[in-house]
BAKOL-629698 format. One record per residue (C-alpha): x, y, z. Coordinates in steps of 0.5 Angstrom, whole numbers, plus 2048, in hexadecimal, padded with zeros to 3 digits. Layout:
N
XYZ/...
***
This chain:
163
8007FF800/8028077FE/7FF80D802/7FC8127FD/7F88187FF/7F281A7FD/7F28207F9/7EB8237F9/7E9824800/7E1825801/7DE82B803/7D982C809/7D382B804/7D6825801/7D88297FA/7DD8277F7/7DD8207FA/7E381E7FD/7E78197F8/7EA8147FF/7E780E7FC/7EB8107F6/7F18117FA/7F080B7FF/7EF8067F8/7F58097F5/7F98087FB/7F78007FB/7F98007F4/7FF8047F5/7FD8087EF/7FE8107EE/7F88137F0/7F78177E9/7F680F7E7/7EF80E7EB/7EA8117E9/7E68157EE/7E08107EF/7DC8147F3/7DC81A7EF/7DA8167E9/7D48137EC/7D08197EB/7D281A7E4/7D18137E2/7CB8107E6/7CF80A7E9/7D18087EF/7D880A7F1/7DA8037F3/7D78007ED/7DB8057E9/7E28047EC/7E07FC7EB/7E07FD7E3/7E68017E4/7E97FC7E7/7E77F77E2/7EA7FC7DC/7F07FD7DF/7F17F57E0/7F17F47E8/7EE7ED7E9/7EA7EF7EF/7E47F37F1/7E27F87F7/7DC7F57FB/7D87FB7FE/7D67F8806/7D07FD80A/7D17FC812/7CD801813/7CC80181B/7C780681B/7C780D81F/7CC80B823/7D380981F/7D7805822/7DD80A824/7E5807823/7EA80C826/7F180F823/7F680D828/7FC812828/802812824/7FE80F81E/7FD808821/7F6806820/7F2803824/7EF7FC822/7E97FE81E/7E47F7820/7E47F5819/7E97EF817/7E87EF80F/7EE7EB80B/7F47F1808/7F37F7805/7EB7FA806/7E8802806/7E480480B/7DF80980B/7E080E811/7DD815814/7E181A811/7E581D816/7E4823812/7DC824811/7D9820817/7D381D813/7D781B80D/7DB81580B/7E2814809/7E680E808/7EC80B80B/7EF804809/7F07FF80E/7F47F980F/7F27F2812/7EF7F7818/7F37FD818/7F2803814/7F9804811/7F880B80D/7F381180C/7F4815806/7F181C809/7F7821808/7F682280F/7F981C812/7FE81D816/7FC823819/7FB822820/7F5825821/7F282081B/7F581A81E/7F281B825/7EA81B823/7E7814823/7E581081C/7DF80E81C/7DD808818/7D780A814/7D5802812/7D980380B/7DD7FD809/7E17FD802/7E57F6801/7E87F37FB/7E67EC7F9/7E87E87F3/7E17E67EF/7E57E07EB/7EC7DD7EF/7EC7D87EA/7EE7DE7E4/7F37E17E8/7FB7E07E6/7FF7DD7EC/8057E07ED/80B7DC7ED/80F7DA7F4/
***
Protein backbone atom coordinates (compact mmCIF):
# COMPACT_ATOMS: atom_id res chain seq x y z
CA UNK A 1 0.00 0.00 0.00
CA UNK A 2 1.26 3.46 -0.96
CA UNK A 3 -0.07 6.46 0.99
CA UNK A 4 -1.89 8.78 -1.43
CA UNK A 5 -3.49 12.01 -0.16
CA UNK A 6 -6.84 13.17 -1.46
CA UNK A 7 -6.76 16.26 -3.69
CA UNK A 8 -10.37 17.42 -3.32
CA UNK A 9 -11.82 18.19 0.10
CA UNK A 10 -15.58 18.31 0.52
CA UNK A 11 -17.17 21.46 1.86
CA UNK A 12 -19.93 21.84 4.44
CA UNK A 13 -22.63 21.52 1.76
CA UNK A 14 -20.75 18.55 0.22
CA UNK A 15 -19.92 20.56 -2.92
CA UNK A 16 -17.48 19.72 -4.32
CA UNK A 17 -17.58 16.13 -3.23
CA UNK A 18 -14.29 14.93 -1.74
CA UNK A 19 -12.16 12.33 -3.51
CA UNK A 20 -11.20 10.30 -0.41
CA UNK A 21 -12.67 7.11 -1.94
CA UNK A 22 -10.49 7.54 -5.06
CA UNK A 23 -7.44 8.36 -2.89
CA UNK A 24 -7.94 5.23 -0.78
CA UNK A 25 -8.39 3.09 -3.89
CA UNK A 26 -5.24 4.66 -5.42
CA UNK A 27 -3.39 3.93 -2.16
CA UNK A 28 -4.34 0.25 -2.14
CA UNK A 29 -3.60 -0.12 -5.86
CA UNK A 30 -0.35 1.90 -5.49
CA UNK A 31 -1.29 4.16 -8.40
CA UNK A 32 -1.11 7.95 -8.71
CA UNK A 33 -4.37 9.69 -7.83
CA UNK A 34 -4.49 11.22 -11.30
CA UNK A 35 -4.96 7.71 -12.75
CA UNK A 36 -7.96 6.86 -10.58
CA UNK A 37 -11.26 8.56 -11.50
CA UNK A 38 -13.21 10.57 -8.92
CA UNK A 39 -16.04 8.01 -8.88
CA UNK A 40 -18.19 9.82 -6.30
CA UNK A 41 -18.29 12.94 -8.50
CA UNK A 42 -18.92 10.82 -11.62
CA UNK A 43 -21.90 9.20 -9.88
CA UNK A 44 -23.89 12.43 -10.20
CA UNK A 45 -22.83 13.00 -13.79
CA UNK A 46 -23.67 9.56 -15.17
CA UNK A 47 -26.33 8.35 -12.74
CA UNK A 48 -24.65 5.09 -11.67
CA UNK A 49 -23.60 4.13 -8.15
CA UNK A 50 -19.92 4.99 -7.60
CA UNK A 51 -19.00 1.46 -6.48
CA UNK A 52 -20.43 0.11 -9.76
CA UNK A 53 -18.41 2.74 -11.66
CA UNK A 54 -15.27 1.73 -9.75
CA UNK A 55 -15.87 -1.95 -10.53
CA UNK A 56 -16.29 -1.19 -14.23
CA UNK A 57 -13.03 0.76 -14.18
CA UNK A 58 -11.23 -2.08 -12.33
CA UNK A 59 -12.41 -4.56 -14.99
CA UNK A 60 -11.20 -2.28 -17.82
CA UNK A 61 -7.84 -1.90 -16.06
CA UNK A 62 -7.46 -5.69 -15.95
CA UNK A 63 -7.67 -6.14 -12.18
CA UNK A 64 -8.91 -9.63 -11.21
CA UNK A 65 -11.00 -8.39 -8.28
CA UNK A 66 -14.07 -6.30 -7.60
CA UNK A 67 -15.19 -4.09 -4.71
CA UNK A 68 -17.93 -5.52 -2.52
CA UNK A 69 -19.93 -2.99 -0.53
CA UNK A 70 -21.11 -3.89 2.97
CA UNK A 71 -23.50 -1.82 5.05
CA UNK A 72 -23.43 -2.54 8.79
CA UNK A 73 -25.40 0.54 9.79
CA UNK A 74 -25.88 0.67 13.52
CA UNK A 75 -28.74 3.18 13.46
CA UNK A 76 -28.61 6.41 15.43
CA UNK A 77 -25.87 5.23 17.82
CA UNK A 78 -22.85 4.32 15.69
CA UNK A 79 -20.15 2.18 17.19
CA UNK A 80 -17.25 4.45 18.14
CA UNK A 81 -13.65 3.63 17.51
CA UNK A 82 -11.08 5.95 18.97
CA UNK A 83 -7.80 7.03 17.45
CA UNK A 84 -4.87 6.82 19.80
CA UNK A 85 -2.21 9.49 19.88
CA UNK A 86 1.02 9.22 17.92
CA UNK A 87 -0.71 7.64 14.92
CA UNK A 88 -1.39 4.34 16.64
CA UNK A 89 -4.91 3.04 16.11
CA UNK A 90 -7.27 1.21 18.35
CA UNK A 91 -8.70 -1.97 16.93
CA UNK A 92 -11.82 -1.25 14.94
CA UNK A 93 -13.78 -4.34 15.97
CA UNK A 94 -14.04 -5.81 12.46
CA UNK A 95 -11.48 -8.30 11.24
CA UNK A 96 -11.55 -8.50 7.46
CA UNK A 97 -8.68 -10.10 5.53
CA UNK A 98 -6.18 -7.84 3.78
CA UNK A 99 -6.80 -4.22 2.88
CA UNK A 100 -10.29 -2.78 2.85
CA UNK A 101 -11.85 0.67 2.78
CA UNK A 102 -13.79 1.83 5.83
CA UNK A 103 -16.50 4.45 5.85
CA UNK A 104 -16.20 6.82 8.81
CA UNK A 105 -17.84 10.07 9.80
CA UNK A 106 -15.85 13.02 8.47
CA UNK A 107 -13.72 14.74 11.09
CA UNK A 108 -13.85 17.93 9.03
CA UNK A 109 -17.61 18.00 8.50
CA UNK A 110 -19.59 15.97 11.10
CA UNK A 111 -22.55 14.28 9.49
CA UNK A 112 -20.63 13.81 6.22
CA UNK A 113 -18.85 10.64 5.17
CA UNK A 114 -15.15 9.96 4.74
CA UNK A 115 -13.20 6.87 3.67
CA UNK A 116 -9.98 5.51 5.20
CA UNK A 117 -7.87 2.41 4.49
CA UNK A 118 -7.91 -0.46 6.97
CA UNK A 119 -5.91 -3.66 7.03
CA UNK A 120 -7.45 -6.57 8.86
CA UNK A 121 -8.55 -4.93 12.14
CA UNK A 122 -6.67 -1.59 12.06
CA UNK A 123 -6.93 1.74 10.29
CA UNK A 124 -3.64 2.17 8.40
CA UNK A 125 -4.20 5.33 6.34
CA UNK A 126 -6.38 8.43 6.26
CA UNK A 127 -6.00 10.33 2.95
CA UNK A 128 -7.17 13.65 4.43
CA UNK A 129 -4.68 16.50 3.92
CA UNK A 130 -5.21 17.26 7.62
CA UNK A 131 -3.98 13.82 8.71
CA UNK A 132 -0.93 14.39 10.87
CA UNK A 133 -2.30 17.61 12.37
CA UNK A 134 -2.38 16.95 16.16
CA UNK A 135 -5.84 18.52 16.54
CA UNK A 136 -7.20 16.31 13.73
CA UNK A 137 -5.63 13.07 14.96
CA UNK A 138 -7.01 13.33 18.51
CA UNK A 139 -10.66 13.29 17.50
CA UNK A 140 -12.37 9.89 17.33
CA UNK A 141 -13.05 8.01 14.12
CA UNK A 142 -16.68 7.00 14.13
CA UNK A 143 -17.36 3.93 12.00
CA UNK A 144 -20.45 4.71 9.96
CA UNK A 145 -21.26 1.12 9.04
CA UNK A 146 -19.80 1.11 5.53
CA UNK A 147 -17.03 -1.21 4.39
CA UNK A 148 -15.63 -1.86 0.94
CA UNK A 149 -13.75 -5.14 0.54
CA UNK A 150 -11.91 -6.57 -2.44
CA UNK A 151 -13.14 -9.92 -3.72
CA UNK A 152 -12.03 -12.11 -6.61
CA UNK A 153 -15.24 -13.14 -8.38
CA UNK A 154 -13.52 -15.77 -10.56
CA UNK A 155 -10.49 -17.09 -8.63
CA UNK A 156 -9.77 -19.73 -11.28
CA UNK A 157 -8.97 -16.93 -13.79
CA UNK A 158 -6.29 -15.30 -11.64
CA UNK A 159 -2.78 -16.02 -12.89
CA UNK A 160 -0.72 -17.57 -10.15
CA UNK A 161 2.61 -15.89 -9.49
CA UNK A 162 5.65 -18.18 -9.46
CA UNK A 163 7.10 -18.79 -5.98
